[in-house]
N, C-alpha and C positions, 0 to 999 in steps of 0.2 A: 576412059578412065581417069579420073582427077589425079594430077600428080600429088605424090605425099609430101606435105609440107603446107607451109602457109606463106603469106606474103610477108616480106621483111618488115615493112612499117607496123604490121600487126603484132609479130613475134617482139619486136622492140617494145612496143607498149607492154605487152603480155610479161615481159621479164621486168618491167618496170625501169628500163632504162630512160624512158622519156615518153611523152604522148604520141599518138600517131602521127600527128600534124608536125610536131617536132622531129620526129623520125624521118618525115620525108624531106625536111629542110636539110637535116644532118647528113641523110644518104645522098642527096644533090650535091653536098659539098665534100663527098668522098671521106666522111668521118665515121662511117660504120663499116667495122670489118666483119666478114663471115669467114670463119676458119682461117683467119690471118690476112685475108684478102680484102681490100676494099671494094664495095659494091655501089654501083652509081643508079640502080633502078629500084625505086621503092616497091616497084609491082613483082620484082623477082620473087619467085617462089623458093624458099628455103626450107631444108629439113628441119623439124623441130628438135633434132638432136645437134644441130651445128652450134659451133661457138660463135655468139655474136657479142661484139665489143663495140663500144664507142671509143674512138682515138682520144688521146690525152685533151686535145683541142676542144672536142665536143664535150668531154667530161667537164671541162672548165666552164663551157657555155652554159652547161646544165646545172652546174653547181651555182651559179651567179644568179639563177632564176628563184623567185619568190612567190608562193600560193599563199594567198589571204582568204581566209573564210570570214564571212560575216552574216551574221543573223540579222537580216533587214526587217526592220518594222514596217508594218503595213503600208503607212502612208508615204512612205520612200520609193522612188523609182530607181530600179537598177540600172537601166541604160538611158531611156530618153524621157525626160520630165515632160508631163503635159500638164498644163494649166497652172505652172508654177510649182509642182510638186517638187520638193527638195530631193536631190540625188543622194543614194545610199553612199556614195563615195565621200561625202561630207562627214560620214561618221568614222573614216579612217583616220583617227588621231591618236597619238600614243595614250591619250586618257583613257580610251576605250580598249586597250589592250588586254588580253586574257592575262591571269595571274601567272599562269604557267609558261607564257612566251618567253623563249631565250634571246630573242633577236632583239636588238636596239635600233634595228633601222626604223627610220621614220617613215611611214607610209605615204605620207603627203609628198615626200621627194621622189616616190616611184614614177616612172615616166610608163606610157603605153599599158596602163591596166586597163583590163577588159573582163566584163561579166563573162563567167562561164556559160551561163544561160540566163535569159531574161524571166525572171521570176515574178514579174508584175502581175497584178490581178486582171483577168480577162474582162474586158467591157460587159456590163450587163445588158441583157437582151431581154426584149419583151416576152412574157410567157405565151407559149403557143396552146391555143385549145384545139382539140380534136373534136370535130362534130360527125 
C-alpha cells in the first residue's frame, strides 16, 4: 500500500512556493519546514495536510527571482543559434517591455537566463512514402 502523501518537492511546487527543482535546492539547504521542522530530503513523503513553509532566507531567495515571458518570432533561436540565426535573448530590451509591466529592471542586466523550453522549429524531414 502506498503511503498517504506526496514528495515534498512536488508539494512545494503545487502550493506555489517555488518550482520542483528550486524546492530540491531549498530543501537541501534546510530552508523548507514541514510542520515547523526543517526537512533535508526532497524525496520525503509528506501528508498533503502538513504545513509547508519556506524559511525567511528561502523567501528572500525566491522573491529575488524574475520570470520573463517572450513571444519569440519564428526566425529567432531560443537557445542555440544555427547558421547565424539571431537569438531570442537579443529581443529582451526595455523597448520591448509590455505596457502593463511594473518592473523597471533592465533584462539585459540579468545573469543566468535560461529558456524554460526549447521552442525552436524541428528540422524538416524528407517525406516518407509508403508503398
